[in-house]
KELUMSE-982485 format. One record per residue (C-alpha): residue in one letter; z, y negated, x. Coordinates in steps of 0.25 Angstrom, whole numbers, plus 5000, padded with zeros to 4 digits. Example, Ala and Ser with C-alpha at 12.3 -4.5 7.8 and 13.67 -1.06 7.14 Angstrom:
A503150185049/S502950045055/
This chain:
M493643124649/I493443164635/S494243274630/R493743274616/N492543204610/F492343124597/S492043214586/N491943144572/P492243234561/D491243244549/Q492343194539/P493443104542/W494543204539/L493943314548/S494443344562/G493743284574/N493943194586/R493743054581/G493842994595/V493743044610/D494843104617/L494943064632/V495743124643/V496543024650/T497843024659/E499042974652/G499242824655/T497842804657/P497442664652/V496542654639/Y495542544638/A494942474625/S493542524623/G493142394618/D493642254614/G494442244601/V495742224595/V496942334595/T497242384581/V498142494585/A499142504597/R500242594593/V500642744590/I500042804578/V500742934574/D501042984588/R499842924596/P499742794603/V498442724598/V497642604601/A496442554592/I495542444595/R494642374584/H493342334592/S492642284579/P492742294564/L492042424565/L492542484578/R493942534582/T494342624594/T495642704595/Y496342754607/T497442864604/H498442914614/V498442774620/T499742694622/P499342554618/K499442434629/V498842344618/S499342284605/E498842294591/G498042164588/S497642144603/K496242124608/V495742214619/R494542214627/A493642334631/G494242394643/E495642344641/V496842434642/I497342464628/G498342574632/V498642694640/A498442844637/Q499542924632/G499343064636/E498043124642/M497143094631/I496642974622/E495842974610/W494842864609/G494242834595/A493242744589/K493042704574/T492042624567/G492442564553/Q493542634546/K493142784546/S492042804556/Y492442864570/L491542844582/N491442914595/P492142814604/L491242854616/L490142784609/L490842654612/L490642684627/L489042684626/G488842534627/R487542464623/A486242544622/R485142474630/L483742524627/V483042424637/P483442354650/Y484142234648/D483042154655/S481942194646/
């Protein structure tokens, strides 16, 4: 369940919610949203974080997630990457170096305008 939705600020320095906050039960497995390489699997400041680079232009982040993967390891979509630490995780997505993306858009799949057999 979503407790706080994506809210990209108008300017990078303004407040907002650059990801989606998801309500979970502590210890819930967290899965990779896509294939990629783990670039972060450690505590940053005071929060455990996992980040996955899916392509040169797409990265997803999972905050409040105790890693079960190592930096540099390859992961597949649906693979367990960690467990929730607490009752909320933050799931984020970033394109390029500075552009945040609503991670829920990654769940849409391919658009299909005509039947496959047409």
